[in-house]
N, C-alpha and C positions, 0 to 999 in steps of 0.2 A: 431781811432786816439790816439796818446799818450797823457797822462796827462802832464801838465806843472806846476810843483809846484811853479815856480817863478811868475806865473800869478795870479792876485788877484781873489778872489772868484767871484767878480762881472763880470770881463771880462770872466772868465771861464763859468759862467752861460750864459752870452750873446752869447758866441761862441756856446755852446751846444744847446741853445734854438733856436737861430735865423739863425745859419750858418751851422748846422750839415749836412743837406741835400745837400746844395750847396758845402760844402767841400768834401763830398763823390763824387759828380759828377766831381768836379775839379780834384780830385785825379785820378779818372779813366781816365779822358781825358788826363791829363799830362803823366800818365804812358804809355798809348797807343801811344801817340805822341813820347815819348822817344824811345820806341821800334821801331817805324817806322823810326825815325831819324837815328838810327844805320843801319837799313836795306838799307837806301837810300845813305849811304856814298860810296857805291861801293867798299868796301874793300873785300879782299879775307879772309873770316871769318875762313878759315882753318889755318890762321896764328895768330889768336887772340883768347883770351877768353874774353867774354863781358857779362855784366849784367847791369840791371837798378835797383838801390837800392830803394826798396819800403819804407824802413824806412826813408831814406833821403827825398823822395817825401812827406811822411807824415809830416815831419818837415817843409818842404817848404810850404805845404798847410796851416797847422795850423798857422805858422808864418805870412803868407800872410794875413790870416783873422784877426789875432791880430792887424796887421797894419791897416787894413780896419776899424776895430772897433775903434781903438784909433783915427784915422783920423776923422771918423764921430762924435765921442764924442766931439772932440775938435772944429770942424769947423761948425757943424750943431746946430742951436738953434731953435728947434721947439716951436711953440706957441699953446696954447689951443684954444678952440673955441671962448673964449672971448678975444683973442689976448694977453694973458699973457704968459710970458715965463714959460715953464714947469720945474718942479724941476728935476734935473738930476737923482735923486735916485728913481723917480716915475716910475711905470709900463707904464704909458701913454707916458713918455719920451722915454723909451726903445722901445716901440711898434712903436712910430712915426719915430724913426731913423732906427731901425734894422729890423722890421717886413716886410715881403713881403705882399703887399696889393692886394686885388682883382682887384683894378684899378692900373695898373703899374705906372700911372702918379703920384700916391701918394708916390711911393717908393723913399727913399733917396739914390740915387746911386752916386758913384764916377765915374768920366769920364774915358774913355778908356786909356788915357795917364797915369793916376794914377794906374789903374789896371795893365797895362804893367810894370810900374816902380816898384811897390811893388812885382810883380811876378819875375821880372828880378833880383831884389836885393837878393831874397832868392835862386833862381836858381844858381846864381853866388857864393853864400856862401856855398851851400851844394853840388853842382856839382854831380848830381845823376847818370850820365852815366859813367861806367867804361869800358875801352877797354884796355886789357892787352896783349901786344905782347907775343907770345909763344917763348921759348928759341930757338936760332939758326935760327930764321926767318930773312930774308933779306927784307928791306923796301926801297922803293924809297923816295926821299924827299917829293913828293906829298902825299904818303901814311902816312908818319910821320905827316905831317901837318893836315891831315884829322883826325887821331885818337887823336892827341894832342889837337885839337881845337873843338872836338865833343861837349863838353858842352857849349862853348861860342857860337858856331854856332846854336846849338839847342835853346839856350836862345833867340838869335836874331829872328829866325824863329817863335818860339812859341809866343813871345811877339808881334811881328808884326801881327801874326794871331789874337791875342786878339784885335788888333786895326783894323782888316779887311784890313790889308796891306800885301803885299808880297815883299820880298827883290828884286826879279828880276825886279819888276816894279818901283823901286826907283832909283834915281840917284846914280851912283857908289860911289860918295864922301859921300853921306848920310850913306850908308851901311858901308863904311870904317870908318867913324867917330864913328858910334855906336860900331863897333867891337873894335876900339881903346879905346873907353870909357870903355867897359867891361874888356879889358885886362890890361889897364894901369892907369886908373883914380880911384879915391876913389869911392867906391860903397856905396852911401847913398841915402836916400829918395829925398833930394832936388835936387841933380845933375841929378838923373835919371828922376824925374818928369819933370825937365826942358828939358832934352834931348828929351823925348817922347812928351812933349807938343809942342816943336818946330816942330817935325815931324807931329803931328796932324794938325798943322796949315798950313803945306806945301801942 
């Protein structure tokens, strides 16, 4: 994963110490799903050049985990065994919030709506799938829509998968609203968390 000089030493340490393995797995999962998504578009690949940019996926994954770290640091207030709040700079504080425990019930996890929201935010900013039409190829309106919307549709399917949902099982208006949000609304933490939280409650 790339180094991010703008990230503090503390956040960089937390990322490397507690999220390194998880980020590698998330990277592999996302890259494979991007490749599969292109294959399921049903396009005549003789008319296109396509690739999935691993560097962009690396940025998506690291940015996602920086969001997770910042969210946990701000919202979780672990206490010691004598019920006193832990000092944020202490190792006990870091392990309580960020470390994976032998008993998963002790893990400080964010819910699936926030996982989906943070992932969607960076997928929509980096757009890792590139589908480039070859010169002199002729396309139907349906084909144009497919390759122009590949990243947005992948973001929808991937993030719904993180919530154990599938687009074809959702009401059509729900899917339409999410796609409209991705295309036309401001992409920020609050609005995306709200959108996915509403979906999680439905």
